[in-house]
Each structure stands twice: as structure tokens, then as C-alpha cells.
C-alpha positions in Angstrom: 3.9 57.6 -62.7 2.0 59.1 -59.8 -1.5 58.8 -61.2 -1.4 56.0 -63.8 -1.0 52.3 -63.8 0.7 50.9 -67.0 0.6 47.3 -68.1 1.2 45.4 -71.3 0.1 42.3 -73.1 2.2 40.3 -75.6 1.2 40.1 -79.3 2.8 37.1 -81.0 3.6 36.3 -84.6 2.8 33.0 -86.2 6.0 31.5 -84.8 5.1 32.7 -81.3 7.9 35.3 -81.3 6.8 38.6 -79.7 5.8 41.1 -82.4 4.6 43.9 -80.1 2.8 44.8 -76.9 -0.5 46.4 -76.4 -0.1 49.0 -73.7 -2.8 49.0 -71.0 -3.4 51.9 -68.6 -5.6 53.0 -65.8 -5.6 56.3 -63.9 -7.0 57.7 -60.7 -7.9 61.1 -62.2 -9.8 60.0 -65.3 -12.7 57.6 -66.2 -12.0 55.5 -69.3 -15.7 55.0 -69.8 -16.0 58.7 -70.8 -14.6 60.1 -74.0 -12.7 62.9 -72.4 -11.2 60.5 -69.8 -10.1 58.0 -72.4 -8.5 60.7 -74.5 -6.6 62.0 -71.4 -5.6 58.5 -70.6 -4.0 58.0 -74.0 -2.2 61.3 -73.7 -1.0 60.4 -70.2 0.3 57.0 -71.3 2.2 58.6 -74.1 3.8 61.1 -71.7 4.7 58.5 -69.2 6.1 55.9 -71.6 8.1 58.3 -73.8 9.2 61.0 -71.3 9.3 59.4 -67.9 10.0 55.7 -68.6 11.2 55.5 -72.2 9.4 53.3 -74.8 12.3 50.8 -74.7 11.8 50.1 -71.0 8.2 49.0 -71.6 8.3 47.2 -75.0 12.1 46.8 -75.8 12.6 46.8 -79.5 9.1 45.7 -80.3 6.1 47.7 -81.4 3.8 49.4 -78.9 0.0 49.1 -79.7 -1.7 52.2 -78.3 -5.4 52.9 -78.2 -6.5 56.1 -79.8 -9.9 57.8 -79.3 -11.8 60.0 -81.8 -10.3 63.1 -80.2 -6.8 61.7 -80.2 -7.1 61.2 -83.9 -8.6 64.6 -84.6 -5.8 66.1 -82.5 -3.3 64.2 -84.6 -1.7 62.9 -81.3 0.1 60.0 -83.1 2.3 62.5 -84.9 4.1 63.0 -81.5 5.2 59.4 -81.6 7.8 57.5 -83.8 6.0 55.8 -86.7 8.4 52.9 -86.7 7.7 52.1 -83.0 4.0 52.3 -82.6 0.7 50.9 -83.9 -2.3 53.2 -84.0 -5.1 51.1 -82.5 -8.4 52.7 -83.5 -11.0 51.9 -80.9 -14.3 50.3 -81.9 -16.2 53.3 -80.5 -14.5 55.9 -82.7 -17.0 57.9 -84.6 -16.3 57.3 -88.2 -16.9 60.2 -90.6 -15.1 61.7 -93.5 -12.7 63.7 -91.3 -11.6 60.7 -89.3 -11.1 58.7 -92.5 -9.0 61.4 -94.1 -6.9 61.9 -90.9 -6.2 58.1 -90.6 -5.5 57.8 -94.3 -3.0 60.7 -94.0 -1.3 58.9 -91.0 -1.2 55.7 -93.1 0.4 57.4 -96.0 3.0 58.9 -93.6 4.0 55.3 -92.7 2.1 54.7 -89.5 0.7 51.2 -88.9 -3.1 51.3 -88.5 -5.0 48.6 -86.5 -8.8 48.4 -86.1 -9.7 47.1 -82.7 -12.6 44.7 -81.9 -13.6 44.7 -85.5 -17.1 44.0 -86.7 -17.9 44.5 -90.4 -20.2 47.5 -91.2 -20.6 49.9 -94.0 -19.1 52.9 -92.1 -15.9 51.0 -91.4 -15.4 49.8 -95.0 -13.3 52.8 -96.1 -10.9 52.1 -93.2 -10.6 48.4 -94.0 -9.3 49.4 -97.4 -6.0 50.8 -96.1 -5.8 49.3 -92.5 -2.7 47.2 -91.9 -4.1 45.1 -89.0 -7.6 44.1 -88.0 -8.1 42.8 -84.5 -10.7 40.1 -84.0 -12.2 39.4 -80.5 -12.6 35.7 -80.8 -14.0 35.3 -77.3 -16.9 37.7 -78.1 -17.6 36.3 -81.6 -17.0 32.5 -81.1 -15.6 30.2 -83.7 -18.5 30.3 -86.3 -18.7 34.1 -86.5 -14.9 34.4 -86.5 -14.6 32.1 -89.5 -17.3 34.1 -91.3 -15.6 37.4 -90.6 -12.2 36.0 -91.8 -13.8 35.0 -95.0 -15.3 38.5 -95.5 -11.9 40.1 -94.9 -9.9 37.9 -97.4 -10.1 40.4 -100.3 -8.4 43.1 -98.2 -4.7 43.5 -97.5 -5.0 43.8 -93.8 -3.3 41.2 -91.6 -5.5 39.6 -88.9 -4.8 39.7 -85.2 -6.8 37.3 -83.1 -7.2 38.6 -79.6 -8.4 37.0 -76.3 -6.9 33.7 -77.4 -7.1 31.5 -74.3 -6.0 28.1 -75.3 -3.3 26.4 -77.5 -6.2 24.7 -79.5 -7.6 28.2 -80.3 -4.2 29.4 -81.5 -3.9 26.3 -83.8 -7.2 26.8 -85.5 -6.7 30.5 -85.9 -3.3 29.9 -87.3 -4.8 27.5 -89.9 -7.5 30.1 -90.6 -4.8 32.6 -91.7 -4.4 34.9 -88.7 -0.9 36.5 -88.6 -0.8 37.8 -85.0 -2.2 36.5 -81.7 -2.9 38.1 -78.3 -4.1 36.5 -75.1 -3.1 34.3 -72.3 -2.7 31.0 -74.2 1.1 31.4 -74.3 1.3 31.2 -70.6 -1.0 28.1 -70.2 0.3 24.6 -70.5 -0.7 22.5 -73.5 -1.2 19.5 -71.2 -0.8 16.1 -72.9 -2.2 13.2 -70.8 0.5 10.7 -69.6 3.3 12.9 -71.0 6.8 11.9 -69.7 9.7 14.2 -69.2 12.6 13.9 -71.5 16.1 12.8 -70.3 17.3 16.5 -70.3 14.2 17.7 -68.4 14.6 15.0 -65.8 18.3 16.0 -65.3 17.2 19.6 -65.0 14.6 18.7 -62.4 17.2 16.8 -60.4 19.5 19.9 -60.5 16.6 22.0 -59.3 16.2 19.4 -56.5 19.8 19.9 -55.4 19.9 23.6 -55.7 16.7 24.2 -53.7 17.5 21.9 -50.9 17.6 24.2 -47.9 20.8 22.5 -46.6 22.8 23.0 -49.8 26.1 24.7 -49.3 28.7 26.6 -51.4 30.8 23.5 -51.8 27.9 21.6 -53.3 27.1 24.3 -55.8 30.7 24.7 -56.8 30.9 21.0 -57.6 27.7 21.0 -59.6 28.9 23.9 -61.7 32.5 22.7 -62.1 31.4 19.3 -63.4 29.2 20.9 -66.1 31.3 22.6 -68.8 28.2 24.4 -70.1 27.2 25.8 -66.8 30.8 26.9 -66.0 31.1 28.8 -69.3 27.7 30.5 -68.8 28.5 31.5 -65.2 31.8 33.1 -66.2 30.1 34.8 -69.2 27.3 36.1 -66.9 29.6 37.4 -64.1 31.8 39.2 -66.7 28.9 40.7 -68.6 27.8 44.3 -68.6 25.1 43.5 -66.1 27.8 43.5 -63.3 30.3 45.8 -65.0 33.2 44.5 -62.8 36.5 46.4 -63.0 38.5 43.1 -63.2 37.7 39.9 -65.1 36.6 36.9 -63.0 38.2 33.7 -64.3 37.5 31.1 -61.7 34.2 29.4 -60.7 35.0 29.7 -57.0 35.7 33.4 -57.4 32.4 33.8 -59.3 30.4 31.9 -56.6 32.1 33.9 -53.8 31.3 37.2 -55.5 27.6 36.3 -56.1 27.0 34.8 -52.7 24.8 31.7 -51.9 21.4 33.4 -52.5 22.4 34.9 -55.9 24.2 31.7 -57.2 21.1 29.6 -56.3 18.9 32.2 -58.1 21.3 32.1 -61.2 21.2 28.3 -61.3 17.5 28.2 -61.0 17.2 30.7 -63.9 19.7 28.8 -66.1 18.0 25.5 -65.4 14.5 26.7 -66.1 15.6 28.3 -69.3 16.9 25.0 -70.5 13.8 23.0 -69.6 11.9 23.5 -72.8 11.8 25.0 -76.3 8.9 27.3 -75.5 9.0 30.9 -76.8 11.3 33.2 -74.8 8.2 35.1 -73.6 7.3 32.2 -71.3 10.7 32.4 -69.5 10.5 36.2 -69.6 7.1 36.0 -67.8 8.5 33.7 -65.2 11.4 36.1 -64.5 9.0 39.1 -64.2 6.8 37.1 -61.8 9.8 36.1 -59.6 11.3 39.6 -59.5 8.0 41.3 -58.8 7.1 38.9 -56.0 10.4 39.7 -54.5 9.9 43.4 -54.9 6.5 43.2 -53.2 8.0 41.4 -50.3 10.7 44.1 -49.9 8.2 46.9 -50.2 6.1 45.3 -47.4 9.1 44.8 -45.1 8.7 41.0 -45.3 11.6 38.5 -45.6 12.0 38.0 -49.3 14.2 34.8 -49.6 11.5 32.5 -51.1 9.4 35.0 -53.0 11.5 35.0 -56.2 11.4 31.2 -56.2 7.7 31.2 -55.8 7.3 33.5 -58.8 9.5 31.7 -61.3 8.3 28.2 -60.3 4.7 29.3 -60.8 5.3 29.1 -64.5 6.8 25.6 -64.4 3.6 24.0 -65.9 3.9 26.2 -69.0 7.6 25.3 -69.5 6.9 21.5 -69.1 3.4 21.1 -70.4 2.3 19.2 -67.3 0.0 20.2 -64.5 1.6 22.6 -62.0 0.8 20.2 -59.2 2.7 17.4 -60.9 5.6 19.7 -61.7 5.9 21.1 -58.1 5.6 17.6 -56.6 8.9 16.7 -58.2 10.8 19.4 -56.2 11.8 19.3 -52.5 10.0 22.5 -51.7 8.8 23.4 -48.2 5.0 23.3 -47.6 4.8 27.1 -47.4 6.4 27.5 -50.9 4.3 24.7 -52.4 1.0 26.1 -51.0 1.9 29.6 -52.1 2.4 28.4 -55.7 -0.5 25.9 -55.9 -3.1 27.5 -53.6 -2.0 31.1 -53.3 -1.8 30.7 -49.5 0.4 32.7 -47.1 2.2 35.9 -47.8 4.0 34.4 -50.8 0.7 33.3 -52.3 -0.8 36.7 -51.8 2.1 38.3 -53.6 1.9 35.8 -56.4 -1.8 36.4 -56.8 -1.2 40.2 -57.0 1.4 39.6 -59.7 -0.8 37.3 -61.8 -3.7 39.8 -61.4 -1.4 42.5 -62.8 -0.3 40.3 -65.6 -4.0 39.6 -66.4 -4.9 43.3 -65.9 -7.5 42.5 -63.3 -7.4 45.9 -61.7 -9.6 45.2 -58.7 -7.3 42.3 -57.6 -4.0 44.2 -57.9 -3.5 44.5 -54.1 -0.8 43.5 -51.7 -0.8 44.5 -48.0 -1.3 48.3 -47.8 1.0 49.1 -50.8 -0.5 51.7 -53.2 -1.3 50.5 -56.7 1.0 53.0 -58.3 3.9 51.6 -56.3 2.9 48.1 -57.3 3.0 49.4 -60.9 6.5 50.8 -60.4 7.6 47.3 -59.2 6.1 45.8 -62.4 8.1 48.2 -64.6 11.3 47.6 -62.6 10.8 43.8 -63.0 10.3 44.1 -66.8 13.7 45.9 -67.1 15.4 43.4 -64.8 14.1 40.4 -66.7 15.2 41.9 -70.0 18.7 42.4 -68.6 18.9 38.9 -67.3 17.7 37.3 -70.5 20.2 39.3 -72.6 23.1 38.1 -70.3 22.3 34.4 -70.0 22.2 33.6 -73.7 
């Protein structure tokens, strides 16, 4: 991981469950605008994800969409990868000829999933359309009218349609009605704000709990009372502390013991995570994203030698609007947060705000903005990978 930056973007099914991730990558030693550089980049990401990191670390049990160039296909690079775990994404600038068509058809017959990226209908691509499994539509580039026309053209073929660069919930809805099967973009992480929306009784109670937990004067005794009075929280805490995540030699059977073991900082973190996860029925990916943000903000603080107490909270609460479908300003105003935490979340001010801005830039794959203090980009990338693994472990142990 010394010369490459790896990111990922979720791909959802019609029910907003994660179907896979497109792997994103940039390197210091190659230029993706050149054919040889792009081919080397694909080979490098394969090496890093499979040999150094492990595919499960990056995408879990989901499929990995990987971009393949003309040369990658001619070299039969996909054959080095497990066909049940990857999707061969054929870039729009691949030079289509009889050899490429034959090689891709062979891969398809071997059981590999073939996706055509940024698809525009043309005569040379028609042979591939006949056996492609997925066709990706750049709806931002085409606009709604051209998208509808292209979907109509593709109806006779078996390929499922993946709408990419979906930015709003309204776009997702019309594309769903249009017959798209998969969706990629930042819409999942943006609130579907409804004017005048009121919080439900359960959401109000959760906000009140967040109020108590994040009060700077809260003490062990206060948290112990909160958890002990809530049967659900008590059960979940004991389940969590006795999970494989901690691998304790002896079982913890009391709330006080669990709280003492975790410590004030960690028990507050745990209650925040449990409370936020109960706030809405949004896809798990939204909570997963909040956890990655929180952990990565904390990692950046540690790497820069800064005090990291509030960085995790800044990261996870920055997704509160997506969980509640109200504006972030309205959501944050309901919590007793200090001015520096609020301004970091809302205005990206202060060191916490800088860290959050770096994390969101990584999330959005805005390469030029992935900066924090004097930390090398590759180290920031390592923090991202570490945060993905941590979030996955947390989610699997709080269910």
C-alpha cells in the first residue's frame, strides 16, 4: 500500500441493500489518463486487495467491481481473480474488436459477471450487449430524457441496468420505476428532507438519550442507571462485551462490570453507536458510513498527535441528517454539543472540521482534497481501510 490509494463506492440493489462496491484507485507512479498507466493501476489494485489486504477487508462478502482496460482483457487478467467475487467492468474506452469480444465472451462463459461502464449504444458495442450481465448508465452525463431513451433501447436484452452517479432520492425513485436493478452514487448518504417533518416518539427518546450521554458532566453512575433501566440496552451491552470483538477470557455478567471494563470514553461511544443505529430504518450502509467517518476522524487525530476525544463524535454525528431525514443544522441543534463540535460538523471549522472534510473528500473520491495536516495520502488511505474493518466488526457485534 506504499504507492496506491484505494477507495470504494457502494452499489445498491432495488431494496437499498449493498450488492457490491466499485473499487477506486490512484497511484503516485502511474497516470490513469494513459493506457499503460491504467493497466498498471488495475494490476496494482488486484495485487493490493488480494495479496496485501484481502478482498474481504475491502468489500466484505459483496462483489468487487474492478475496471479493466483493453490490455487487461487481452492479458486475461480477470482469470487471476475469483469469478464469484468480482465483476469485470469494461471501461468505455476499451477498443472493441473481434479479439476483445471473443475474450470477454470466453470469460462470460466461464461464469464471470461482465459489466459495461458508462454505456452509450453504438454498433461496435452491440455484440457485447448480447451477453453482458450489467450495463452501467451515467445518468448525470445523459440527463433524464436520454436515460429514458437508452433504457427503452436496452429492453430487448438480458442485461440488468445499473444507474450510476445517482445524487438524489428523487432520481433513485424514477430510475427504480424505469426498471433499473442497481444504483450507485451519493444519494444514499443524503437526507430525503420532508418539510415540517416531526420526529417519532422513539426518535425523540433517542435524541434525549444522546443529550444525556454527550453531556460533558455525565459520570459513570449516570450511564449505569441509564443502561440498567433499559432491558434492551442491558442485553445488548452484555452481548457486546462478551462478543468475539473483545475475546475476554471470562464472561462478564453485570452491567457495572461491563461499564468498568470499557471505561467512560468507550461506554459513551457504545451508547452513541447503539442509539444512532436505532434512530431510523435506513439501509445499514448509512450507519456503516457514519461509523467509518467517526473512526477515520479519530484515526486522523491520533496520526497528527492531536487530542482525539471529540473526533469520533464529530464523524458519526455528521451523518445524523441522513438517519433522521431532517437538515443537519436542525438535528445538531437538538444536542448539547460544545461550539467547537457543532462548528466542526456544520461548518468544517477547527481541527475536527478539517478532519471531517478530509474524510468526506475520501468518501467522495475527491483526490485533491484528501489532505490533513502533513500526513501522507497513503497513510490517510491506510486509516480508511482500518476504519472499514473496524466498522464492519462493530456492526456485526451490535446486532
